TORPA-4810 file (N, C-alpha, C, O; in nm, 3 decimals):
<nodes>
NODE_1_8.290_14.478_7.034_8.271_14.605_6.932_8.206_14.711_7.040_8.102_14.684_7.101_M
NODE_2_8.271_14.824_7.055_8.221_14.928_7.144_8.108_15.010_7.047_8.104_14.995_6.924_D
NODE_3_8.042_15.073_7.101_7.926_15.158_7.079_7.956_15.211_6.943_7.872_15.203_6.854_G
NODE_4_8.068_15.263_6.926_8.060_15.368_6.832_8.099_15.255_6.664_8.066_15.296_6.553_D
NODE_5_8.151_15.157_6.680_8.165_15.078_6.571_8.065_15.044_6.495_8.068_15.044_6.372_E
NODE_6_7.971_15.011_6.565_7.848_14.986_6.502_7.765_15.083_6.438_7.677_15.042_6.362_G
NODE_7_7.778_15.197_6.457_7.689_15.317_6.433_7.643_15.320_6.314_7.526_15.358_6.309_E
NODE_8_7.703_15.286_6.193_7.659_15.292_6.057_7.541_15.203_6.036_7.466_15.231_5.942_E
NODE_9_7.512_15.088_6.120_7.402_15.021_6.110_7.301_15.066_6.187_7.195_15.006_6.173_F
NODE_10_7.304_15.152_6.260_7.190_15.219_6.340_7.161_15.094_6.472_7.225_14.994_6.505_G
NODE_11_7.063_15.145_6.514_6.994_15.024_6.644_6.945_14.946_6.584_6.883_14.969_6.480_S
NODE_12_6.968_14.788_6.657_6.894_14.678_6.618_6.750_14.710_6.600_6.702_14.639_6.512_F
NODE_13_6.668_14.788_6.649_6.545_14.800_6.629_6.523_14.860_6.487_6.433_14.815_6.417_K
NODE_14_6.597_14.954_6.448_6.607_15.011_6.308_6.642_14.869_6.220_6.585_14.861_6.112_E
NODE_15_6.701_14.796_6.244_6.725_14.707_6.167_6.624_14.579_6.139_6.658_14.479_6.076_L
NODE_16_6.508_14.598_6.192_6.402_14.526_6.184_6.272_14.564_6.111_6.158_14.544_6.153_R
NODE_17_6.309_14.623_5.994_6.199_14.690_5.887_6.088_14.594_5.883_5.977_14.647_5.878_P
NODE_18_6.091_14.471_5.883_6.002_14.350_5.825_5.945_14.290_5.973_5.896_14.177_5.980_F
NODE_19_5.957_14.365_6.071_5.883_14.309_6.200_5.977_14.223_6.269_6.093_14.260_6.288_G
NODE_20_5.922_14.086_6.317_5.978_14.006_6.371_6.043_13.876_6.278_6.024_13.755_6.292_E
NODE_21_6.107_13.931_6.202_6.160_13.829_6.092_6.278_13.771_6.118_6.374_13.839_6.082_I
NODE_22_6.306_13.659_6.172_6.418_13.573_6.240_6.524_13.566_6.123_6.633_13.610_6.157_V
NODE_23_6.519_13.527_6.011_6.606_13.520_5.900_6.685_13.661_5.874_6.802_13.673_5.838_A
NODE_24_6.611_13.744_5.895_6.659_13.909_5.866_6.760_13.931_6.005_6.879_13.963_5.998_F
NODE_25_6.693_13.910_6.119_6.792_13.946_6.250_6.905_13.870_6.222_7.013_13.928_6.227_A
NODE_26_6.900_13.715_6.186_7.032_13.645_6.191_7.115_13.707_6.079_7.233_13.717_6.114_I
NODE_27_7.096_13.743_5.977_7.163_13.796_5.887_7.233_13.910_5.907_7.352_13.919_5.875_S
NODE_28_7.170_13.998_5.956_7.233_14.137_5.995_7.340_14.105_6.123_7.454_14.152_6.130_I
NODE_29_7.284_14.024_6.213_7.391_13.971_6.327_7.519_13.952_6.257_7.625_14.013_6.267_L
NODE_30_7.480_13.837_6.170_7.577_13.751_6.126_7.697_13.852_6.049_7.816_13.827_6.063_G
NODE_31_7.654_13.954_5.976_7.722_14.059_5.925_7.809_14.123_6.013_7.931_14.133_6.003_T
NODE_32_7.715_14.179_6.128_7.792_14.256_6.222_7.910_14.171_6.302_8.018_14.223_6.329_L
NODE_33_7.882_14.055_6.330_7.969_13.943_6.405_8.103_13.922_6.309_8.216_13.909_6.356_E
NODE_34_8.075_13.919_6.171_8.193_13.871_6.101_8.287_13.998_6.102_8.409_13.984_6.102_L
NODE_35_8.227_14.124_6.103_8.310_14.241_6.099_8.371_14.253_6.218_8.493_14.271_6.214_L
NODE_36_8.312_14.247_6.331_8.364_14.246_6.451_8.496_14.146_6.442_8.612_14.187_6.442_S
NODE_37_8.459_14.019_6.435_8.574_13.902_6.442_8.701_13.918_6.341_8.808_13.860_6.359_F
NODE_38_8.666_14.021_6.211_8.766_14.019_6.137_8.863_14.132_6.209_8.984_14.132_6.189_R
NODE_39_8.808_14.214_6.283_8.883_14.294_6.354_8.968_14.242_6.459_9.073_14.294_6.495_V
NODE_40_8.923_14.149_6.500_8.982_14.083_6.622_9.101_14.002_6.558_9.215_13.996_6.604_L
NODE_41_9.054_13.941_6.442_9.183_13.865_6.409_9.323_13.930_6.331_9.434_13.883_6.305_M
NODE_42_9.260_14.059_6.308_9.394_14.117_6.259_9.478_14.144_6.377_9.562_14.231_6.354_T
NODE_43_9.479_14.094_6.500_9.552_14.114_6.627_9.675_13.986_6.615_9.778_13.984_6.683_L
NODE_44_9.636_13.883_6.514_9.683_13.756_6.504_9.724_13.747_6.348_9.660_13.798_6.256_L
NODE_45_9.838_13.675_6.336_9.869_13.633_6.188_9.797_13.492_6.129_9.848_13.391_6.080_P
NODE_46_9.659_13.526_6.154_9.552_13.419_6.101_9.433_13.477_6.057_9.359_13.547_6.126_L
NODE_47_9.412_13.440_5.912_9.300_13.493_5.835_9.170_13.441_5.901_9.153_13.325_5.938_E
NODE_48_9.087_13.534_5.909_8.925_13.468_5.941_8.900_13.340_5.913_8.871_13.253_5.996_Q
NODE_49_8.916_13.321_5.744_8.849_13.214_5.684_8.942_13.079_5.724_8.899_12.965_5.703_R
NODE_50_9.061_13.102_5.781_9.124_12.996_5.796_9.133_12.946_5.949_9.210_12.854_5.978_T
NODE_51_9.041_13.019_6.058_9.063_13.013_6.180_8.996_12.887_6.222_9.041_12.835_6.325_F
NODE_52_8.903_12.831_6.167_8.847_12.715_6.191_8.922_12.572_6.189_8.893_12.475_6.259_G
NODE_53_9.026_12.582_6.092_9.082_12.438_6.078_9.196_12.441_6.207_9.202_12.335_6.270_V
NODE_54_9.274_12.537_6.246_9.361_12.530_6.357_9.274_12.497_6.481_9.305_12.413_6.565_P
NODE_55_9.180_12.560_6.482_9.066_12.569_6.613_9.031_12.399_6.616_9.062_12.332_6.715_R
NODE_56_8.969_12.341_6.505_8.940_12.211_6.511_9.035_12.113_6.542_9.010_12.009_6.603_A
NODE_57_9.164_12.153_6.490_9.283_12.041_6.518_9.339_12.076_6.651_9.426_12.000_6.694_L
NODE_58_9.304_12.177_6.723_9.342_12.184_6.863_9.237_12.097_6.937_9.266_12.058_7.051_A
NODE_59_9.129_12.066_6.887_9.024_11.957_6.960_9.039_11.817_6.926_9.002_11.732_7.007_D
NODE_60_9.104_11.775_6.783_9.101_11.659_6.771_9.253_11.624_6.759_9.267_11.502_6.770_V
NODE_61_9.348_11.677_6.745_9.494_11.645_6.739_9.530_11.654_6.582_9.602_11.744_6.539_G
NODE_62_9.480_11.566_6.507_9.507_11.537_6.363_9.397_11.496_6.311_9.308_11.443_6.377_S
NODE_63_9.391_11.520_6.160_9.272_11.460_6.113_9.305_11.477_5.941_9.390_11.553_5.894_A
NODE_64_9.232_11.402_5.877_9.257_11.387_5.745_9.202_11.535_5.693_9.154_11.605_5.781_K
NODE_65_9.204_11.592_5.552_9.169_11.679_5.523_8.999_11.688_5.488_8.930_11.790_5.495_Q
NODE_66_8.958_11.561_5.450_8.826_11.562_5.432_8.738_11.559_5.576_8.619_11.589_5.581_H
NODE_67_8.802_11.525_5.668_8.723_11.516_5.804_8.741_11.642_5.843_8.639_11.701_5.880_H
NODE_68_8.867_11.713_5.846_8.889_11.820_5.872_8.780_11.936_5.828_8.739_12.020_5.908_L
NODE_69_8.738_11.929_5.692_8.654_12.016_5.628_8.523_12.003_5.725_8.461_12.101_5.766_S
NODE_70_8.490_11.871_5.754_8.352_11.851_5.829_8.371_11.929_5.963_8.297_12.020_6.002_Q
NODE_71_8.484_11.880_6.030_8.514_11.964_6.160_8.495_12.125_6.184_8.440_12.190_6.274_L
NODE_72_8.563_12.160_6.063_8.602_12.331_6.055_8.443_12.384_5.986_8.420_12.503_6.010_A
NODE_73_8.357_12.327_5.922_8.253_12.352_5.853_8.267_12.409_5.749_8.182_12.492_5.717_Q
NODE_74_8.377_12.382_5.664_8.421_12.432_5.531_8.374_12.367_5.418_8.329_12.259_5.457_L
NODE_75_8.361_12.376_5.308_8.385_12.309_5.186_8.469_12.223_5.162_8.582_12.264_5.189_P
NODE_76_8.466_12.096_5.113_8.575_12.011_5.074_8.701_12.103_5.011_8.820_12.105_5.045_V
NODE_77_8.621_12.190_4.890_8.689_12.221_4.788_8.790_12.342_4.838_8.892_12.376_4.779_S
NODE_78_8.739_12.399_4.961_8.815_12.525_5.022_8.953_12.452_5.112_9.059_12.512_5.131_T
NODE_79_8.923_12.308_5.162_9.032_12.254_5.227_9.142_12.210_5.138_9.229_12.143_5.195_M
NODE_80_9.157_12.231_5.015_9.270_12.204_4.948_9.376_12.283_4.958_9.493_12.243_4.959_V
NODE_81_9.329_12.433_4.967_9.428_12.524_4.975_9.464_12.597_5.124_9.565_12.667_5.132_A
NODE_82_9.377_12.577_5.238_9.380_12.597_5.343_9.511_12.553_5.414_9.598_12.630_5.452_I
NODE_83_9.512_12.414_5.428_9.618_12.329_5.492_9.760_12.404_5.416_9.844_12.452_5.492_P
NODE_84_9.776_12.411_5.299_9.882_12.440_5.217_9.947_12.585_5.276_10.065_12.618_5.285_D
NODE_85_9.813_12.665_5.317_9.848_12.799_5.336_9.918_12.808_5.470_10.014_12.883_5.489_E
NODE_86_9.865_12.728_5.560_9.869_12.708_5.704_10.012_12.639_5.733_10.072_12.647_5.840_L
NODE_87_10.052_12.572_5.623_10.153_12.472_5.634_10.279_12.577_5.617_10.377_12.581_5.691_E
NODE_88_10.255_12.657_5.506_10.364_12.742_5.470_10.391_12.854_5.568_10.491_12.926_5.570_A
NODE_89_10.289_12.858_5.647_10.322_12.955_5.749_10.372_12.883_5.901_10.374_12.943_6.009_A
NODE_90_10.406_12.750_5.880_10.453_12.671_5.980_10.350_12.654_6.109_10.385_12.645_6.227_D
NODE_91_10.243_12.651_6.070_10.109_12.624_6.171_10.067_12.490_6.163_10.035_12.425_6.263_L
NODE_92_10.067_12.444_6.040_10.036_12.290_6.050_10.137_12.195_5.997_10.231_12.259_5.950_V
NODE_93_10.152_12.084_5.989_10.226_11.994_5.910_10.133_11.899_5.837_10.044_11.848_5.904_S
NODE_94_10.141_11.870_5.713_10.064_11.789_5.634_10.165_11.644_5.599_10.266_11.640_5.528_C
NODE_95_10.107_11.546_5.664_10.187_11.432_5.649_10.116_11.325_5.564_9.993_11.323_5.572_D
NODE_96_10.183_11.227_5.476_10.114_11.128_5.413_10.027_11.030_5.529_10.081_11.005_5.636_P
NODE_97_9.900_10.983_5.498_9.843_10.913_5.589_9.908_10.780_5.548_9.927_10.738_5.434_D
NODE_98_9.939_10.722_5.666_10.005_10.586_5.638_9.905_10.493_5.591_9.946_10.413_5.506_P
NODE_99_9.756_10.481_5.632_9.660_10.403_5.586_9.620_10.451_5.424_9.569_10.364_5.354_G
NODE_100_9.633_10.542_5.383_9.580_10.582_5.232_9.634_10.662_5.174_9.600_10.779_5.186_D
NODE_101_9.744_10.623_5.086_9.811_10.715_5.017_9.779_10.827_4.942_9.869_10.900_4.900_R
NODE_102_9.649_10.852_4.919_9.594_10.963_4.852_9.559_11.074_4.944_9.532_11.186_4.901_R
NODE_103_9.558_11.040_5.085_9.518_11.143_5.188_9.641_11.197_5.270_9.753_11.146_5.268_A
NODE_104_9.609_11.291_5.331_9.722_11.350_5.418_9.659_11.389_5.574_9.548_11.439_5.591_H
NODE_105_9.747_11.358_5.672_9.701_11.384_5.797_9.739_11.533_5.834_9.850_11.575_5.802_Q
NODE_106_9.670_11.596_5.885_9.698_11.756_5.905_9.707_11.766_6.041_9.619_11.710_6.106_V
NODE_107_9.803_11.831_6.105_9.813_11.828_6.256_9.873_11.997_6.291_9.927_12.066_6.205_S
NODE_108_9.856_12.033_6.402_9.902_12.173_6.426_10.063_12.141_6.463_10.096_12.047_6.534_L
NODE_109_10.149_12.225_6.408_10.278_12.253_6.502_10.287_12.308_6.630_10.187_12.339_6.695_T
NODE_110_10.411_12.322_6.674_10.416_12.407_6.808_10.369_12.541_6.777_10.290_12.597_6.853_A
NODE_111_10.408_12.594_6.680_10.389_12.730_6.649_10.245_12.749_6.620_10.190_12.858_6.639_Q
NODE_112_10.190_12.657_6.578_10.027_12.644_6.532_9.944_12.646_6.697_9.860_12.726_6.737_G
NODE_113_9.994_12.546_6.756_9.927_12.549_6.905_9.935_12.663_6.985_9.838_12.690_7.055_R
NODE_114_10.043_12.739_6.985_10.052_12.844_7.044_9.964_12.969_6.972_9.899_13.045_7.043_D
NODE_115_9.967_12.980_6.858_9.881_13.094_6.793_9.726_13.035_6.809_9.639_13.122_6.813_L
NODE_116_9.678_12.886_6.820_9.550_12.898_6.819_9.506_12.916_6.976_9.390_12.945_7.006_I
NODE_117_9.614_12.897_7.079_9.602_12.934_7.227_9.550_13.079_7.239_9.448_13.121_7.294_E
NODE_118_9.665_13.156_7.163_9.619_13.298_7.150_9.506_13.362_7.109_9.446_13.458_7.157_R
NODE_119_9.483_13.285_7.002_9.352_13.303_6.914_9.230_13.273_7.006_9.140_13.355_7.023_A
NODE_120_9.234_13.161_7.061_9.117_13.113_7.124_9.091_13.203_7.242_8.977_13.245_7.259_T
NODE_121_9.182_13.234_7.323_9.191_13.348_7.436_9.122_13.478_7.396_9.048_13.531_7.478_A
NODE_122_9.139_13.532_7.283_9.090_13.630_7.200_8.947_13.622_7.176_8.862_13.706_7.205_L
NODE_123_8.930_13.490_7.109_8.792_13.461_7.066_8.692_13.444_7.184_8.573_13.473_7.170_A
NODE_124_8.742_13.398_7.301_8.668_13.389_7.417_8.615_13.520_7.492_8.500_13.542_7.530_W
NODE_125_8.740_13.609_7.507_8.709_13.723_7.534_8.608_13.822_7.436_8.542_13.912_7.489_R
NODE_126_8.604_13.805_7.336_8.509_13.855_7.233_8.371_13.789_7.242_8.277_13.852_7.193_H
NODE_127_8.345_13.666_7.301_8.240_13.596_7.313_8.179_13.643_7.442_8.059_13.667_7.458_E
NODE_128_8.262_13.653_7.522_8.204_13.730_7.653_8.146_13.862_7.637_8.047_13.901_7.699_Q
NODE_129_8.224_13.939_7.537_8.151_14.099_7.535_8.052_14.071_7.450_7.961_14.147_7.487_E
NODE_130_8.016_14.014_7.365_7.900_13.990_7.274_7.781_13.924_7.355_7.667_13.951_7.319_I
NODE_131_7.804_13.833_7.471_7.719_13.787_7.543_7.691_13.826_7.667_7.632_13.760_7.752_T
NODE_132_7.741_13.951_7.677_7.751_14.011_7.816_7.588_14.046_7.847_7.525_14.094_7.753_A
NODE_133_7.533_14.027_7.949_7.411_14.037_7.998_7.331_13.920_7.967_7.210_13.924_7.986_G
NODE_134_7.385_13.822_7.924_7.299_13.692_7.891_7.333_13.583_8.019_7.448_13.544_8.036_L
NODE_135_7.244_13.548_8.090_7.251_13.459_8.191_7.328_13.324_8.148_7.332_13.322_8.025_S
NODE_136_7.382_13.225_8.198_7.422_13.124_8.162_7.289_13.042_8.066_7.287_13.000_7.950_A
NODE_137_7.202_13.044_8.156_7.054_12.978_8.113_7.015_13.056_7.966_6.977_12.986_7.873_N
NODE_138_7.024_13.189_7.951_6.980_13.264_7.822_7.079_13.211_7.726_7.030_13.150_7.631_D
NODE_139_7.206_13.221_7.730_7.328_13.169_7.656_7.309_13.039_7.602_7.335_13.016_7.484_R
NODE_140_7.261_12.944_7.687_7.219_12.802_7.646_7.091_12.794_7.567_7.072_12.725_7.466_K
NODE_141_7.012_12.866_7.621_6.863_12.884_7.534_6.884_12.942_7.398_6.809_12.914_7.305_T
NODE_142_6.992_13.028_7.385_7.012_13.094_7.246_7.103_12.994_7.152_7.098_13.008_7.029_L
NODE_143_7.183_12.897_7.211_7.263_12.833_7.150_7.163_12.711_7.093_7.162_12.683_6.973_L
NODE_144_7.089_12.651_7.179_6.987_12.554_7.139_6.897_12.608_7.046_6.845_12.528_6.968_D
NODE_145_6.866_12.732_7.038_6.752_12.782_6.922_6.843_12.793_6.803_6.802_12.745_6.697_A
NODE_146_6.944_12.842_6.806_7.049_12.841_6.666_7.080_12.736_6.631_7.089_12.727_6.509_L
NODE_147_7.109_12.611_6.709_7.127_12.492_6.678_6.989_12.430_6.567_6.995_12.376_6.456_S
NODE_148_6.892_12.461_6.638_6.777_12.426_6.547_6.751_12.504_6.438_6.708_12.452_6.335_L
NODE_149_6.775_12.645_6.446_6.788_12.684_6.298_6.882_12.643_6.197_6.854_12.638_6.078_V
NODE_150_7.007_12.611_6.254_7.084_12.548_6.169_7.067_12.404_6.120_7.117_12.356_6.018_F
NODE_151_6.995_12.350_6.202_6.967_12.185_6.128_6.845_12.217_6.019_6.830_12.160_5.911_R
NODE_152_6.751_12.335_6.082_6.639_12.355_5.959_6.704_12.398_5.857_6.681_12.339_5.751_N
NODE_153_6.792_12.499_5.855_6.884_12.540_5.706_6.950_12.415_5.635_6.935_12.402_5.514_L
NODE_154_7.016_12.334_5.699_7.075_12.213_5.637_6.982_12.107_5.584_7.026_12.016_5.514_K
NODE_155_6.872_12.114_5.612_6.767_12.014_5.549_6.769_12.051_5.400_6.784_12.162_5.351_R
NODE_156_6.748_11.916_5.330_6.726_11.956_5.186_6.584_12.027_5.172_6.498_12.041_5.259_P
NODE_157_6.584_12.070_5.030_6.436_12.106_5.017_6.398_12.280_5.062_6.282_12.322_5.056_G
</nodes>
C-alpha cells in the first residue's frame, strides 16, 4: 500500500486514541491489511476468502475437507462451498476418499498450482512491502508475539 491509499485512516498515531491498547491496534492493522490484500487479489482470478484453501493444498498436496478447514483456518461450514467453487473454476479436484465414502479428498489441479504460485509470489512481495524496515530478528519477534496473542484469543473463556 502506498502512502495515499491509507490516508482516510490518518496516521497510526492518530489511530491510538485509547493509548497503548494492543487489541485496538491489531484491529486497525487487520482492517488495513484486509483492504490491502483485497486489492492485491484483484490481480488474480481468486477471491480473498478462498486464498487459504489452495495455499494450504500447495503445502500438503491433498486433504479431506475437514482437515483442510483446519489448515486454512476456516470454519468447517465454510469449507462446504469453497471447494465446490474452486472445482467449478478448475482450480481443485474433489475426489471421493477411498477410505471414507462420506469424505472427499481435495487436490490442486495444474491450473490451481499455477495460480497459487502466482498468488504466492504476489503475497510474498506484499509481505516484503508491509514489513519493510523490520530486521529478520524484528520480524521473528513480531510473529512470535502475534502467535502468542492468537493462542490467547483461542483459549476458551
